[in-house]
C-alpha beads as a LAMMPS data file, in Angstrom:
LAMMPS data file: protein, C-alpha beads

144 atoms
143 bonds

1 atom types
1 bond types

-500.0 500.0 xlo xhi
-500.0 500.0 ylo yhi
-500.0 500.0 zlo zhi

Masses

1 110.0

Atoms # bond

1 1 1 -10.484 14.357 11.619
2 1 1 -13.096 16.540 10.601
3 1 1 -11.185 19.059 8.366
4 1 1 -9.152 18.748 5.081
5 1 1 -6.011 18.989 6.917
6 1 1 -6.813 15.936 9.094
7 1 1 -7.560 14.089 5.809
8 1 1 -4.080 15.345 4.283
9 1 1 -2.473 14.145 7.471
10 1 1 -4.141 10.535 7.222
11 1 1 -2.993 10.377 3.587
12 1 1 0.468 11.538 4.383
13 1 1 0.626 8.825 7.174
14 1 1 -0.658 6.263 4.632
15 1 1 2.211 7.457 2.157
16 1 1 4.664 6.871 4.754
17 1 1 3.477 3.419 5.547
18 1 1 3.199 2.558 1.716
19 1 1 6.739 3.559 1.359
20 1 1 7.736 1.242 3.918
21 1 1 6.041 -1.513 2.415
22 1 1 7.498 -0.739 -1.055
23 1 1 11.207 -0.562 0.482
24 1 1 10.731 -3.893 1.979
25 1 1 9.008 -5.532 -0.996
26 1 1 11.873 -4.477 -3.289
27 1 1 14.417 -5.682 -0.842
28 1 1 12.628 -9.116 -0.802
29 1 1 12.066 -9.328 -4.651
30 1 1 15.902 -8.404 -5.003
31 1 1 16.722 -11.140 -2.446
32 1 1 14.813 -14.064 -4.050
33 1 1 16.239 -15.314 -7.211
34 1 1 12.961 -17.096 -8.790
35 1 1 10.380 -14.698 -7.681
36 1 1 6.753 -15.375 -8.363
37 1 1 5.519 -12.826 -10.926
38 1 1 2.298 -12.064 -8.836
39 1 1 4.618 -11.033 -5.806
40 1 1 6.805 -8.680 -8.049
41 1 1 3.383 -7.431 -9.430
42 1 1 2.087 -6.906 -5.955
43 1 1 5.109 -4.826 -5.034
44 1 1 4.825 -2.584 -8.259
45 1 1 1.321 -1.929 -7.684
46 1 1 1.938 -0.828 -3.916
47 1 1 4.522 1.424 -5.341
48 1 1 2.106 2.767 -7.953
49 1 1 -0.363 3.228 -5.146
50 1 1 2.000 5.211 -3.186
51 1 1 2.560 7.688 -6.005
52 1 1 -1.216 7.999 -6.481
53 1 1 -1.464 8.791 -2.737
54 1 1 1.264 11.466 -3.014
55 1 1 -0.949 13.155 -5.834
56 1 1 -3.861 12.772 -3.673
57 1 1 -2.449 14.531 -0.800
58 1 1 -1.579 17.314 -2.985
59 1 1 -5.137 17.644 -4.013
60 1 1 -6.642 17.457 -0.400
61 1 1 -4.100 20.056 0.788
62 1 1 -5.130 22.369 -2.126
63 1 1 -8.834 21.907 -1.468
64 1 1 -8.170 22.689 2.215
65 1 1 -6.026 25.708 1.286
66 1 1 -9.092 26.992 -0.893
67 1 1 -11.431 26.409 2.100
68 1 1 -13.633 23.845 0.189
69 1 1 -15.553 21.876 2.761
70 1 1 -14.695 18.125 2.344
71 1 1 -16.895 15.178 3.574
72 1 1 -14.234 13.193 5.635
73 1 1 -16.158 10.324 6.734
74 1 1 -15.658 8.608 3.253
75 1 1 -12.156 9.722 2.743
76 1 1 -11.207 8.379 6.080
77 1 1 -13.033 4.937 5.553
78 1 1 -11.041 4.714 2.308
79 1 1 -7.676 5.595 3.905
80 1 1 -8.381 3.041 6.884
81 1 1 -9.297 0.173 4.154
82 1 1 -6.066 0.824 2.256
83 1 1 -4.036 1.010 5.179
84 1 1 -5.484 -2.500 6.310
85 1 1 -4.197 -3.816 3.063
86 1 1 -0.883 -2.466 3.356
87 1 1 -0.682 -3.916 6.665
88 1 1 -1.350 -7.440 5.618
89 1 1 1.262 -7.058 3.077
90 1 1 3.851 -5.872 5.478
91 1 1 3.004 -8.703 7.881
92 1 1 3.709 -11.204 5.099
93 1 1 6.951 -9.357 4.107
94 1 1 8.067 -9.514 7.713
95 1 1 7.214 -13.204 8.073
96 1 1 9.198 -14.018 4.821
97 1 1 12.374 -11.995 6.264
98 1 1 14.820 -14.565 7.682
99 1 1 16.066 -11.797 10.212
100 1 1 12.856 -12.380 11.915
101 1 1 11.884 -15.411 14.223
102 1 1 8.702 -16.135 12.257
103 1 1 10.493 -16.428 8.883
104 1 1 9.749 -19.303 6.705
105 1 1 13.094 -20.338 5.382
106 1 1 13.726 -23.580 3.494
107 1 1 17.286 -24.647 4.674
108 1 1 17.389 -27.467 2.082
109 1 1 16.914 -25.244 -0.943
110 1 1 18.807 -22.150 0.778
111 1 1 16.099 -19.772 -0.362
112 1 1 13.444 -17.466 1.057
113 1 1 9.991 -18.831 0.951
114 1 1 6.886 -16.328 0.473
115 1 1 4.535 -17.274 3.346
116 1 1 1.138 -17.268 1.400
117 1 1 -0.076 -19.024 -1.531
118 1 1 -0.110 -17.602 -5.149
119 1 1 -3.912 -17.277 -4.997
120 1 1 -3.699 -15.213 -1.711
121 1 1 -0.963 -12.911 -3.354
122 1 1 -3.237 -12.493 -6.278
123 1 1 -6.042 -11.388 -3.892
124 1 1 -3.995 -9.009 -2.244
125 1 1 -3.035 -7.727 -5.656
126 1 1 -6.726 -7.167 -6.541
127 1 1 -7.178 -5.265 -3.140
128 1 1 -4.212 -2.784 -3.958
129 1 1 -5.768 -2.265 -7.595
130 1 1 -9.007 -1.339 -6.070
131 1 1 -7.506 1.138 -3.592
132 1 1 -5.633 2.569 -6.877
133 1 1 -8.964 2.953 -8.581
134 1 1 -10.709 4.501 -5.534
135 1 1 -7.803 6.898 -4.820
136 1 1 -7.643 7.991 -8.606
137 1 1 -11.477 8.575 -8.551
138 1 1 -11.080 10.670 -5.485
139 1 1 -8.353 12.671 -7.248
140 1 1 -10.521 12.920 -10.555
141 1 1 -13.823 13.820 -8.553
142 1 1 -11.863 17.380 -7.585
143 1 1 -11.849 18.120 -11.434
144 1 1 -15.638 17.779 -11.580

Bonds

1 1 1 2
2 1 2 3
3 1 3 4
4 1 4 5
5 1 5 6
6 1 6 7
7 1 7 8
8 1 8 9
9 1 9 10
10 1 10 11
11 1 11 12
12 1 12 13
13 1 13 14
14 1 14 15
15 1 15 16
16 1 16 17
17 1 17 18
18 1 18 19
19 1 19 20
20 1 20 21
21 1 21 22
22 1 22 23
23 1 23 24
24 1 24 25
25 1 25 26
26 1 26 27
27 1 27 28
28 1 28 29
29 1 29 30
30 1 30 31
31 1 31 32
32 1 32 33
33 1 33 34
34 1 34 35
35 1 35 36
36 1 36 37
37 1 37 38
38 1 38 39
39 1 39 40
40 1 40 41
41 1 41 42
42 1 42 43
43 1 43 44
44 1 44 45
45 1 45 46
46 1 46 47
47 1 47 48
48 1 48 49
49 1 49 50
50 1 50 51
51 1 51 52
52 1 52 53
53 1 53 54
54 1 54 55
55 1 55 56
56 1 56 57
57 1 57 58
58 1 58 59
59 1 59 60
60 1 60 61
61 1 61 62
62 1 62 63
63 1 63 64
64 1 64 65
65 1 65 66
66 1 66 67
67 1 67 68
68 1 68 69
69 1 69 70
70 1 70 71
71 1 71 72
72 1 72 73
73 1 73 74
74 1 74 75
75 1 75 76
76 1 76 77
77 1 77 78
78 1 78 79
79 1 79 80
80 1 80 81
81 1 81 82
82 1 82 83
83 1 83 84
84 1 84 85
85 1 85 86
86 1 86 87
87 1 87 88
88 1 88 89
89 1 89 90
90 1 90 91
91 1 91 92
92 1 92 93
93 1 93 94
94 1 94 95
95 1 95 96
96 1 96 97
97 1 97 98
98 1 98 99
99 1 99 100
100 1 100 101
101 1 101 102
102 1 102 103
103 1 103 104
104 1 104 105
105 1 105 106
106 1 106 107
107 1 107 108
108 1 108 109
109 1 109 110
110 1 110 111
111 1 111 112
112 1 112 113
113 1 113 114
114 1 114 115
115 1 115 116
116 1 116 117
117 1 117 118
118 1 118 119
119 1 119 120
120 1 120 121
121 1 121 122
122 1 122 123
123 1 123 124
124 1 124 125
125 1 125 126
126 1 126 127
127 1 127 128
128 1 128 129
129 1 129 130
130 1 130 131
131 1 131 132
132 1 132 133
133 1 133 134
134 1 134 135
135 1 135 136
136 1 136 137
137 1 137 138
138 1 138 139
139 1 139 140
140 1 140 141
141 1 141 142
142 1 142 143
143 1 143 144
């Protein structure tokens, strides 16, 4: 992954993964009546991150087209860190899905239960917000 095309491909893969998280997240939010505000905010921020990643991919592709040399090590590190965060969120969404064996389902209340604490959800939200800031900075660096 030493050229701009590889970075663009990595970002494209991250976009696909973020879109899966957003889709599952909104399905979960819709299914739960009294959704915790921090969980809805988390899904909204992942959606925002997905949009920023789409824009970042366009910037990287343009730089590659213009034959501008990119420093791939830093970008790939940021992509990998973002992927890890999205993977954690997706894992929790899958744990909350009643169709999976690992689901936390409260039969007495007949409602889905989010498998992590509010505090942990807020930590994940902060991680996503940091990724948004990093990706936004990467796009703005092109302007400089």
